[in-house]
N, C-alpha and C positions, 0 to 999 in steps of 0.2 A: 349560436355559431357565428363568430365574427365574419364580416364580408370577405376578408382575406383567406378564410378557411374554406370557402365554398369551392367545390370541385368544378373544373371546367365543363362546359357543355359537351356531351358526347352523343353519338347516334343512339345510345341506349335510351335517351330521354324520349325519342320518338316512340319506342316501344312502350315506355311508361305512359305516355299520353294516350296511346291506343288502348292500353289495358285499362286506363281510367274510364274510358268511354263505355266499357262493357263491365266494369266493376271487378276485374280480375285481381287476384291476390298473387303477387309474384314471388314471395318468399316469406319465411317466418317474420312476423312483424307487420306484414300486409303492405299494401300499396303506399300508405302514408309513410311507413318506415323506409321504403325505397326513395320516396321523394325527399324525405329529410336527409337521407344519405347522400344524394347527389346535389343537394342544396336548392331544391325547388319545391314549392307547394302551391296548391290552389286554395287560396283563403278567401272566404266571403265574410265581410264584417257588416253586421246589421245593427250596429250600435256605434255612435260617434267615438266614444271613449276607446272602444276596441280598435277602431281605425287609427287613432292617435298612437296607441300602444304598438301596433304592429309596424307602423312607420318608424317609431322611435327605436324599434329593434332591428331596423334595417331590412324589413321584409316588404318594402313597397313594390318590388317586382313580382311578388307572389300574390298580391291582392288582385282578384279578378272581378270583384263587384262589391258595392257598398250600399248603404241605405241612402234615402234622399236627404237625410240630415247630416251626413258625413261631409263636413266642409273644411276640415283641417287635418293635416296640412293641405295647402292649396292644391297640390297635385291630386289629392283624392277626389276633387270635384270633377275631374275628367273621366273617372271610372264609371262603368255602367251602374245604374241605380235600380235596385230590385223592389223598393217600397215606395209608397206614397201615402200622404195623409188622406184619411177618409172624410175629413171635415174641412179641408182647405186651411185657411187661417193666416195666410201670408199678409193679408190686409185687414184682418179682424182686430178689434180691440181686445184687451184682456178679458173684459166682461163677456164679449161675444164668444170667445174661445172657451171660456169656462162653461158657458151655457151649452155650447155644442158638445163639449166633452161630457158634461153631466147627462145630457139627453141620451147619448149613445151608451154610456155606462149603465144607465137605468134599464136599457133593453138588452144588455149583455153583448152589444156589438163591439167589435174591435175598432180602435181608432186609426189603425193603419192597414193598408192592403199590401199584399206581397205577391209578386209574380212567381208563383211556384214553378211554372213550366220553364221559365228562363233560368231560375235557380238550378233546377235539375240538369238543364242542358250544359251548365258550366262545370259539372262533375267536381264539386269542391272536395278537398281533403279535410277541411276544417271550417266550421262556421262559428262566428262570435256573435253573441246576443246578450240579453239581460233579462232578469226576472224581477227586478226591484220595483219598477213603476210602469204600469200599462199606458200612462200618459206620455212619458218621456220618449219611449221607443217601442218598437214591436216586441212584445213579450216572448220569452223563450218557448212557452207552450204553443204559441201560434206558429213558431218556426218548426217545432216538432210535428205539428199537424201538416204543415206544408211538405215535410219530408216523408210523409207516410207511404208514398208510393215508390220511394227511391230504394234500390237494392244494389249494394249495401248502403246503409245510411251513414253519412259522414259524422264524425264526432262533433259535439257542440261544447264550446266553453262559454258558460254564462257568467257575466261580470255582475256579481251580486254582493260585493263588499259594501258594508254599511258604515264603515269607519275608515280613517286614513290607513291604518294597518291592513284593513280588508282590501282597499284599493291597491296597495302595494303587493299584497298577496296575489291579486289578479294578474298583475304584471308578471310575476314569477310563474304563475300557472300557464299563461300564454307562452312565455319563454320555454317552458318545458314541453308544451304541446307542439311547438314549432322547431325544437332542437336548438333553441337560442338561450339555453340556461345561463351560460356565462354572461352573455350580453344583458340579459334581464337582471341578473344579479348585480352587475356593474351599474345599471341604470337605477335600481332600487337603492343601492349604496350611495350613489350621488344624491338622490332625492332625500335620503335620510340625513345626509350631511347638511343639506340646505335647511331642512327642518330644525336640526340642532343649532344651526347658526341663528335662526330666527328666535328660537327659545332662549338662547344665551343672551341675545341682544335685549330682550324685554324682561328678563327674569326678575329684575329688581324693581319693576314698575307695577303700580297698582293696576288691576284690570280695568279697561275702559268699558263702560256699559253701552251696549248697542243692540238694536233690534234689526235683524236681517229678515227681509221679506222675499220669499221665493216667487210670489205672485202678488199683483197689486189690486186686482178688481175681480173677485174679493181678495183681501190680503191673506197670504198664507205664511204662517210661522215656519221657519226653516227646520229641516230635519236631516236625518242620516249623518253625514260627515261634516256638515257646515258648522254646527255648534262647536265641534272639536277644532275646526280650522280657526274659528274666532278665538278659542281658548289658547291655542298654540301661538297665535299672533299677539297675545297680550290683551285680550278682551273677554267679555262675558255677555252672553245673550240670554236674558231672563225668560224669553219666550221660546228658546230653542229646544229641539226635541232630538237629543243625540241618539243615533242608531235606529230611529224609527221614522216613518214617512212624515212629510210636511202635511199640515192640515189648515183648512180655512179658519180664520179667527175674526172676531169683531174688531172694528177700529177702536172701540173702547178699550180693548186689551192692550193695544199699542199705546194708547194714551196713559193707561194705568201703570204701564211698565216704567214710565218716567225715565226713559233712556235719553241721554243727551245727543245720541247719534242714531240715525236711521240709514240703513243701506238697502236700496232697492236693487235686487239681483234677479229679475224675472227669469225663470227657467228657460234655457234655450236661446235667449236673446243676446244680440250684440250690444255693445255700449251705446251705439246710436239709437237702436230701437228701444232699449230700456229707457233712455232719456226721453224719448217721445211718449212712452207710457207714463212716466212720472209727470210730464207736463199735463197730460190729459187728466190723470187722477187727482193731481194737486188742485184742480179747480173745484173739486167736490168739498162741500162743507165738512163731511166726515173726516177727510184727510186733514183738513186745516185744524180741526179740533184735536185730532189724535197726535199730529206731529208738533203743533205749536211752534216753539222756538228751537226745536232740535235741529242739529246740523244734518242735512240730507246728502247722501252720496249715491251715485248711480254706478252699477257694476255690470260687467258683461257676464251674466250668469252662465250662458252657454259655453263661454271660453274657459273660465277660470274657477267656477264654483259648483255648478250642478252636474258636470260630467265627470265620472269617476276615472280620471286618467292622470297622466303625469303633470298636467298643467294645474292641478289642484295645489301643488306646492307653490307655483307662481301666485296663485290666488292668496295663499297664506302670506307670502311676502308683500303682496299689495295691501292686505289688511293691516299688517304690521306697520307699513309706511303711513297708513291712515291713522292708526291709533297712536303710534309713537314715532313721528317723522324724524326726530333728532337722533334716533337709534338705527336708522336704515342708511347704509352706504353702498348697497348693491344696485345694479341696474334693474330697471323695471319697465315693462311694456307700457305704451301710452294708450292702449285700447282696452284696458282692464277695469279701471276704477277712477272716478273723479268726483269732485264736489259738484252738486247740482247747480247749474248756472242760474236757476231761478232765485237762489239765495245769495249769489255773489254780488258785490257792489257794482253798480253800473258805472261804466267809464264816463268821465265828464267831457 
């Protein structure tokens, strides 16, 4: 529903909020149906990509809480946060984070904590979560467990797309769940047009060989939609795992791939933090042996590559600019991907 089509606020909304607190159903279609009708909802997003999507659909006023990792758009940072990391990690190295994650997974412990009491007090109409990766964000099964005592339980939309098409379908699904079908359809159409522009620009070029690493210590081969992103941008990742999770690999596998390009895109990291991780890992003999003379690029995995939201298309545009720079004439963000400075010539 476009912003201009929203109905003005009326005294009836007070009744709707009161009914929300006691779980009343006001008419056929339920409370959520009423909220959609008058143009308001109470949305909780527990996954960063979900937050990006609802903001892109013009629903920022309807978001009442997010996860601790929801940092984009910038206004999302001011919202209440319902989760926290159980292992910390803000100052940890890649190796320390991997060790902590492995230790908790070995015992079956979750990697994130959720404030179930606060969640219930917000009386959400819709919750966005994910079930693809227990490491990336709170899994949907943990959210369902947190909702066990709520009556009625709010609907959950889980962002579980494993491909570019799957990610775009998630946008449409959220649009339908929030009464923004038209807006979601227009957004997906625009994203598909941008994808077609990239594909057309690189169509007659031989694919550039590249190894994308979703983690650095230990190295992880990329999975899910990232190999497809590389392909659309005019490249090929011989170690990529389309549609399935990333996995740890040996540095010897990177060496034996003989790719002239390496892109370090640690999951969840900004460009600055990814650069610091590359600096640290590049001092290891295993990295030096595996990378050799390959060109190394650093990418903001969290912003443009590992979150299944609209900015994946920007990530594809960034890759195309890296693989085929003479074919790219569209504007690009400066915080997405760059050549590792450790390989650049020093100024005289």
